[in-house]
C-alpha positions in Angstrom: -41.6 20.8 -1.1 -40.6 19.0 -4.2 -40.0 20.7 -7.5 -43.7 19.2 -8.8 -45.2 20.7 -5.5 -43.9 24.0 -6.3 -45.3 23.8 -10.0 -48.6 22.6 -9.0 -48.7 25.7 -6.4 -47.7 28.2 -9.0 -50.4 26.7 -11.6 -53.0 27.1 -9.0 -52.5 30.4 -7.7 -52.6 31.6 -11.4 -55.4 29.7 -11.9 -57.6 31.8 -9.5 -57.2 34.9 -11.9 -59.8 33.2 -14.7 -63.4 34.4 -14.6 -66.5 32.9 -16.1 -66.5 33.9 -20.0 -63.0 34.2 -20.8 -61.2 33.0 -23.4 -58.0 30.7 -21.9 -54.7 30.3 -23.3 -53.7 27.3 -22.1 -49.9 26.8 -22.0 -47.5 23.9 -22.5 -44.9 22.2 -20.4 -44.4 20.7 -17.2 -45.5 23.7 -14.7 -48.3 24.4 -17.4 -49.7 20.9 -17.1 -50.5 21.8 -13.5 -52.2 25.2 -14.2 -54.1 23.6 -17.1 -54.9 20.6 -14.3 -56.3 23.6 -11.6 -58.3 24.8 -14.6 -60.3 22.1 -15.1 -60.9 21.7 -11.6 -62.8 24.8 -11.6 -64.4 24.0 -14.9 -66.0 20.8 -13.3 -67.3 22.8 -10.4 -68.7 25.3 -12.8 -66.6 27.6 -14.5 -67.6 28.5 -18.0 -64.6 29.4 -20.4 -63.0 28.3 -23.5 -59.7 27.0 -23.8 -57.2 28.1 -26.5 -54.6 25.4 -26.2 -50.9 25.7 -27.1 -50.4 22.4 -28.5 -51.6 18.8 -29.1 -50.5 17.5 -25.8 -52.1 20.1 -24.0 -55.6 20.0 -25.8 -55.7 16.2 -25.2 -55.2 16.8 -21.0 -57.9 19.7 -21.5 -60.1 17.6 -23.0 -59.4 15.2 -20.7 -60.5 17.4 -17.9 -63.8 18.6 -19.6 -62.3 21.8 -20.5 -64.1 23.4 -23.8 -61.8 24.2 -26.6 -61.9 26.8 -29.6 -59.7 28.1 -32.3 -58.0 31.2 -32.3 -59.3 33.0 -35.1 -59.1 36.4 -36.5 -61.8 38.4 -34.5 -61.4 36.4 -31.0 -59.2 38.1 -28.4 -57.7 36.1 -25.5 -58.2 37.5 -22.2 -55.8 35.5 -20.1 -52.7 33.2 -21.0 -51.1 31.0 -18.6 -47.9 29.0 -19.4 -44.5 28.2 -18.1 -41.3 29.1 -18.7 -37.2 28.3 -18.8 -36.3 31.4 -17.7 -37.9 34.5 -16.0 -36.1 37.8 -15.6 -36.5 39.1 -12.0 -36.3 42.7 -13.2 -38.9 42.9 -16.2 -40.4 39.6 -16.4 -39.0 38.9 -19.7 -38.7 35.0 -20.7 -36.8 32.4 -22.7 -39.3 30.0 -23.5 -39.4 26.8 -25.7 -37.9 23.6 -24.1 -41.5 21.8 -24.4 -41.6 22.4 -28.7 -44.3 24.7 -28.4 -42.7 28.1 -28.5 -44.2 28.9 -31.7 -48.3 28.4 -30.7 -46.8 29.4 -27.7 -45.8 33.1 -28.8 -48.7 33.5 -31.4 -51.2 32.8 -28.1 -49.2 35.2 -26.0 -49.4 37.7 -28.6 -52.8 38.0 -28.7 -53.4 37.8 -24.9 -54.5 40.6 -22.7 -52.8 38.8 -19.6 -49.8 37.0 -20.4 -49.2 34.9 -17.0 -46.3 32.8 -16.1 -45.9 29.7 -13.3 -42.9 28.7 -12.5 -40.9 27.1 -9.3 -38.2 29.7 -8.2 -35.3 28.3 -10.0 -36.3 29.4 -13.1 -35.7 33.4 -11.6 -32.5 34.8 -13.2 -30.8 38.1 -13.0 -30.1 37.9 -16.5 -31.6 35.9 -19.5 -29.0 33.2 -21.0 -27.9 30.9 -18.4 -29.8 27.8 -20.0 -30.2 26.9 -23.5 -32.3 29.4 -26.0 -34.3 27.4 -28.2 -34.9 28.9 -31.8 -37.1 27.0 -34.6 -36.0 26.7 -37.9 -37.0 25.4 -41.1 -36.2 22.4 -42.1 -34.6 23.1 -45.5 -30.9 24.1 -45.3 -31.5 24.3 -41.6 -27.3 23.9 -41.0 -27.0 26.8 -43.3 -29.3 28.9 -40.5 -27.5 27.4 -37.8 -24.3 29.0 -39.1 -25.7 32.3 -39.1 -27.1 31.9 -35.2 -23.3 31.1 -34.7 -22.7 34.2 -36.2 -24.7 35.7 -33.5 -23.1 34.4 -30.6 -26.0 31.4 -30.4 -24.2 27.9 -30.4 -27.0 25.8 -31.8 -27.3 22.0 -31.2 -29.9 19.9 -33.3 -32.8 19.1 -31.1 -33.0 15.1 -31.1 -36.3 12.8 -30.5 -36.4 9.9 -28.2 -35.4 7.9 -31.1 -32.4 10.0 -32.1 -33.9 11.3 -35.2 -34.1 15.3 -35.3 -37.4 16.4 -33.2 -39.9 17.9 -35.3 -42.3 20.3 -33.9 -46.0 20.6 -34.4 -45.4 23.1 -37.4 -43.2 20.5 -39.4 -40.4 22.1 -38.1 -36.4 21.5 -36.8 -35.4 23.0 -33.2 -32.0 24.2 -32.7 -31.1 24.7 -28.8 -28.3 27.2 -28.5 -25.8 28.3 -25.8 -25.5 31.9 -25.6 -21.8 33.7 -25.7 -24.0 36.9 -23.4 -22.1 39.4 -25.9 -25.8 40.3 -27.0 -28.2 41.5 -24.8 -31.8 40.0 -24.8 -33.1 42.9 -26.8 -30.1 43.3 -29.6 -30.2 39.2 -30.1 -34.0 38.9 -30.3 -34.1 41.5 -32.8 -31.2 40.0 -34.7 -33.1 36.5 -34.6 -36.1 37.8 -35.9 -33.9 39.3 -39.3 -32.4 35.4 -39.5 -33.8 33.9 -42.5 -34.6 30.5 -42.0 -35.5 30.9 -38.6 -39.2 30.6 -37.8 -39.8 31.8 -34.3 -37.1 32.0 -31.1 -37.7 31.4 -27.2 -37.1 35.1 -26.3 -40.5 36.6 -24.8 -39.5 40.1 -24.3 -42.0 42.3 -22.8 -44.8 40.0 -23.1 -45.5 39.3 -19.5 -48.1 40.9 -17.1 -47.1 38.9 -14.1 -45.5 35.9 -12.8 -46.3 33.4 -10.0 -42.8 31.5 -8.6 -43.6 29.3 -5.7 -40.8 28.4 -3.1 -40.3 27.0 0.0 -41.9 30.0 1.3 -45.2 30.1 -0.6 -45.9 31.5 -3.6 -44.5 35.0 -4.7 -46.3 37.3 -7.5 -44.3 39.6 -9.5 -45.6 41.9 -11.7 -43.9 43.6 -14.3 
């Protein structure tokens, strides 16, 4: 199976968890889009839900599929969020996310979700987080000073550029630096340290948040639970 077929299989498996009346967080990225597509198919068949998109890109896709959308208000709890990931620790389902540039909104929605479900192809499963880059969203003012602080933590930052070569700007109006990790700090220690860096808006370590993951491979879709 090609990678897109694997992503579709994982997304479709996760979409079966959704029940009538749920408020559903809709993730962002190349795998999450297949889950949103599968949710749209179920909505068109009569499923009644309210979607909370994690990006404008996802919102546009959801609208095209007829998925009703709402805002994340103070009194609204999200029953279930389905999203993708760049890395999934197979031991505890901790994640690295953010290559799609929506990590801030994704983490906000995940943090108020009763169940946070991840869909990936099996190449994203790792023994320890940090194999690929860690996206960190930073305030544009003084971003280079913030990047200097990240280097001191063993996270070597590179400013993300858009298609035209200019710095990529998130929907929140911030820059994203993609960090290569030296591995000296554990994900938990690094996450805690990043939380304390002035200028860091959010980072792509999603620790202790995932309820279950659907990982698709050549032998089918495997469900992992924490």
